[in-house]
N, C-alpha and C positions, 0 to 999 in steps of 0.2 A: 504494500500500500504506500510505503514511503516513496517508491519510485514514481507512482502516479501523482502523488501530491507535489513532489518536486517538479515533475513534468508540467503540471498546471502552473506552478510558480514561474518556471522558465518561459513558458509560452506567453503569459501575461506580461512578464518583464520585457521580453523581446518586443512585444507590440507597443508598450507604453513608454519605455525609457527614453528613446530618442526624442519623440515629440515633447515630452515633459521637460527634459533637460534643455532643449532649445528655447522653450517658452519661460521656464521658471528657474533655470540654472541648477545649482546644487539642491535647492528645495525640490525641484522636479525629480531629481534622482531619489531623494528620500520618499517622495510621494509614490514613485514607481515601485519601490520596495514594499511600501505599505499596501499598495493595491495588489501586488503579487502575493503577499502573504495572507491578506485578509480572508480570501475565500476558503483557504485551507484550515483556518483555525476551528470552525465548527466541526469539521471532519475529524480533526485531531482530538478535540474534546470528546466527541462521540466514541472514537476508538479507545481513548484513555478510560472512559467509563466502562467499556467492555473488558479491558485488560485488568483493571482493579476491581471489577465486578461490583460496581455501584450504579445505581439508577442515574441516568443522564441528567434528570432534573435535580437530583441531589447533588451531583457534581457541580452543576451551574450554581446552585444555591450556596455551595461552599466557596465559590469563586467571587460571588457578588460583593462581599466586603472589600476584597482587594481591588476589584474593578472600580467600585465606588470611591475608594480612597485615592486611586490613581486619577480618576476623573476630577475629583475635588482639588487634588494637588495640581493638576494641569490647569484648571481654572485659576488657581492661585498664582501660578507662574505667568499666565497670560495677563492677569491683573497687575502684577509687579512690573511686567514688561511695558505696560502702558505708561507707567510713571517714570521708568528709567529708560532713556533713549539710547545712551551710549554705555554699554556694559564693559566695565573694566574688572580687574581681578577682585576688588572688594565688593562691587555690586554683584558679581557672579557668586562669590562666596555667600553673601547675604541672601541672594535668591535661593541658593541650594539649601541653606539652613532653614529658611522660612518654608520652603517646599517640603522638606523632611518633617518639620513640625506639623504642618497642615495634614500630611499623610498619617502621621502617628495619632494626632488628635482625632481625625476622622475614624480610624480603626478603633480607638478607645471608645468613642461615642457609639459606634456601631455595636461594640461588645456590650456596653452598658445597657443599650436599648434592646438588643436581640439575642445576646449571648451567643454570638456567631462571629467567626473570623479568625485571623491569625493570632490575635491576642489570647485566644483560648489555649494555644500551644504553650504560651508563657505560663499560664495558670497551671497547666498540666505538669510542666517541668518543675514548677515551684512545689507542687504537691509531692512529686517524686523525690525531690531533694529534701 
């Protein structure tokens, strides 16, 4: 199955990379990679659910906190980027620290509200130790 998923990625990348690079430059290359990988992610999740013998919906539910945290963190980065026009090393460091904080806070809030997400792993390790 890996061969077929990689084939889909290569075909999509071959079709979109040149037009996107000519129009958007390096951002076009990043977009081409994103477009090539995106269609195979649901297939990968489905196959993973079969390998670990978990219901597909349960697997998606376990991924929701991390995906939500990533989305909120991305919005935080975009918001910071609106205020900082020229990013130097200190602004970059500040942005990274704020982004990490936003991600962790989102995961903690998700854990407190729904008792779900990666924070549960920390609680499990704490009980073991």
